[in-house]
C-alpha positions in Angstrom: 81.8 -2.7 -136.5 78.5 -4.4 -135.5 80.4 -7.5 -134.4 82.7 -5.4 -132.2 79.8 -3.5 -130.6 78.1 -6.7 -129.6 81.4 -8.2 -128.4 81.9 -5.3 -126.0 78.9 -6.5 -123.9 77.4 -3.1 -123.6 75.6 -3.1 -126.9 72.8 -0.6 -126.4 75.1 2.3 -125.5 78.0 1.3 -127.6 76.0 1.3 -130.8 75.4 5.0 -130.3 78.8 5.8 -129.0 80.4 4.3 -132.1 78.9 7.1 -134.2 81.0 9.7 -132.4 84.0 10.9 -134.3 87.2 9.3 -133.3 90.6 8.4 -134.9 90.5 5.2 -136.9 93.0 3.6 -134.5 91.3 4.7 -131.3 91.2 1.9 -128.8 89.7 1.3 -126.4 86.3 3.0 -127.0 84.8 2.9 -123.5 86.4 3.7 -120.1 85.2 2.3 -116.8 86.3 3.2 -113.3 85.8 0.1 -111.2 85.3 -0.7 -107.6 84.9 -4.3 -106.4 84.1 -6.1 -103.2 84.9 -9.7 -102.5 82.2 -11.1 -100.2 82.6 -14.1 -97.9 80.0 -16.4 -96.5 79.6 -17.8 -93.0 81.9 -20.8 -93.9 84.8 -18.4 -94.6 84.8 -19.1 -98.4 84.3 -16.4 -101.1 80.6 -16.3 -101.9 80.3 -13.4 -104.4 81.9 -10.4 -106.0 80.1 -7.1 -106.1 81.0 -4.7 -108.8 80.3 -0.9 -109.2 81.4 0.2 -112.7 81.2 3.9 -113.6 81.3 4.7 -117.3 83.0 7.6 -119.0 80.9 10.7 -119.6 80.6 10.2 -123.4 79.4 6.7 -123.1 77.0 7.6 -120.4 75.5 10.4 -122.5 74.9 8.2 -125.5 73.7 5.2 -123.6 71.0 7.1 -121.7 69.5 9.1 -124.6 65.8 8.9 -124.7 65.4 7.1 -121.4 63.9 10.0 -119.4 60.3 8.7 -119.8 58.6 11.2 -117.5 60.7 14.2 -118.8 61.7 15.4 -115.3 65.3 15.7 -116.3 66.4 12.9 -114.0 66.9 9.2 -114.7 65.4 6.9 -112.1 66.5 3.3 -111.4 63.2 2.2 -113.0 63.9 4.2 -116.2 67.4 2.7 -116.4 66.2 -0.9 -115.7 65.9 -1.9 -119.4 69.5 -0.7 -120.1 70.7 -2.5 -117.0 69.1 -5.7 -118.3 70.8 -5.4 -121.6 74.1 -4.8 -120.0 74.1 -7.8 -117.7 72.6 -10.1 -120.4 75.2 -9.2 -123.0 78.1 -9.4 -120.6 77.5 -13.1 -120.1 79.3 -14.1 -123.3 82.4 -12.5 -121.8 82.3 -13.9 -118.3 81.1 -10.6 -117.0 84.7 -9.3 -117.5 85.5 -11.0 -114.2 88.0 -13.9 -113.9 89.1 -15.6 -110.7 91.5 -18.3 -109.8 92.7 -20.3 -106.8 96.2 -21.1 -107.9 95.6 -22.5 -111.4 92.1 -23.6 -110.6 89.4 -21.4 -112.1 86.5 -20.1 -110.0 83.2 -19.9 -111.8 80.2 -17.6 -111.3 76.5 -17.9 -111.5 74.1 -15.4 -113.2 74.3 -11.8 -111.8 71.8 -10.8 -109.1 70.9 -7.5 -107.5 71.9 -5.5 -110.6 70.8 -1.9 -111.5 72.0 1.3 -113.1 72.1 4.6 -111.3 72.7 8.1 -112.6 74.4 10.6 -110.3 75.0 13.9 -112.1 76.9 12.8 -115.3 78.1 9.5 -113.7 76.4 6.3 -114.9 77.2 3.4 -112.7 76.3 -0.3 -113.1 76.1 -2.3 -109.9 75.7 -6.0 -109.8 76.7 -9.1 -107.8 78.2 -12.3 -109.2 77.5 -15.3 -106.9 80.3 -17.9 -106.8 79.3 -21.4 -107.8 80.3 -24.5 -105.8 84.0 -24.3 -106.7 84.9 -21.5 -104.3 88.4 -21.7 -102.8 88.6 -23.2 -99.3 88.6 -21.0 -96.3 91.9 -19.2 -96.0 93.0 -20.1 -99.5 94.8 -17.5 -101.6 92.8 -16.3 -104.6 93.0 -13.8 -107.4 90.3 -11.8 -109.1 90.9 -9.9 -112.4 88.7 -7.5 -114.2 89.2 -6.8 -117.9 87.7 -7.0 -121.3 89.4 -9.7 -123.3 88.9 -7.7 -126.5 90.1 -4.4 -125.0 87.1 -2.6 -126.4 86.4 -1.5 -122.8 89.2 -0.3 -120.6 88.9 -0.8 -116.9 90.8 0.9 -114.1 90.4 0.7 -110.4 89.2 3.8 -108.7 91.8 5.9 -106.9 89.9 5.8 -103.6 88.5 2.5 -102.1 89.1 0.5 -105.3 88.6 -2.9 -103.6 87.6 -4.3 -100.2 86.9 -7.6 -98.4 83.4 -8.2 -96.9 83.2 -10.6 -93.9 86.5 -12.2 -94.7 88.1 -14.6 -92.2 90.5 -13.0 -89.7 94.0 -12.6 -91.1 92.9 -12.1 -94.7 94.1 -9.1 -96.6 94.0 -7.9 -100.2 96.4 -6.2 -102.6 95.6 -4.8 -106.0 97.4 -4.0 -109.2 96.3 -1.5 -111.8 96.9 -2.1 -115.5 99.8 -0.6 -117.3 98.9 1.5 -120.3 99.8 0.1 -123.8 103.1 1.3 -125.1 103.2 4.0 -127.8 104.8 1.5 -130.1 102.1 -1.0 -129.6 99.4 1.6 -130.2 100.9 2.4 -133.6 101.2 -1.2 -134.8 97.8 -2.5 -133.6 95.2 -1.3 -136.0 91.4 -1.2 -135.5 91.1 -4.2 -137.8 93.2 -6.2 -135.4 90.8 -5.4 -132.6 87.8 -6.1 -134.8 89.0 -9.6 -135.4 89.2 -10.4 -131.7 86.6 -12.9 -130.4 85.2 -13.3 -126.9 87.6 -16.3 -126.5 90.6 -14.1 -127.1 92.7 -13.0 -124.2 94.4 -9.9 -125.5 92.9 -7.7 -122.9 94.4 -9.8 -120.0 97.6 -7.7 -120.2 95.5 -4.7 -119.1 93.8 -6.5 -116.2 93.0 -5.0 -112.8 94.1 -7.7 -110.3 92.9 -8.2 -106.7 95.0 -10.7 -104.7 93.8 -12.1 -101.4 96.1 -13.9 -99.0 95.3 -15.2 -95.5 97.7 -15.9 -92.6 
């Protein structure tokens, strides 16, 4: 189980969450409601992706235990900073659960910037920006951005309202998005927890549950 916790990229909170009672075949273990922004630079090329990921209530509760340093009953950005650092650092092995292509050509990302965690009531949200490296698609080129955990330990789903948007995109560009289809009942019965435990960061099982943003320009 330790290997699976590390592979989820959210080690600090998942280590505690795994202690909660759950069916042996339960998968995934963490649920995230995602919102994403595709940001364009002055040259009309994609320059970054901004994410806002809100975790399920059980994960949020476990992940934030003991972080209220001043005991005021609230969690400030400063109190959550160490957990935010753990999250973005451990996500690197998994490409930050963010995958982009221009046709068949992969788009790569630099280290996250402007990252923080915030607590709003029971909602714990991780916000971060992934700058695009020098291989950004040309201005007006079609592109695709997918968000998913290759090991399916974490399940992502676009928010129902404002799931994705373009920031400073060239005129004539528009986006479409596709939510993942849930696994079939038959698949759920045949895929055991040991199967998921054996998945490595290089596996691509979770791609079938990806959230996809497609951008096209006239």
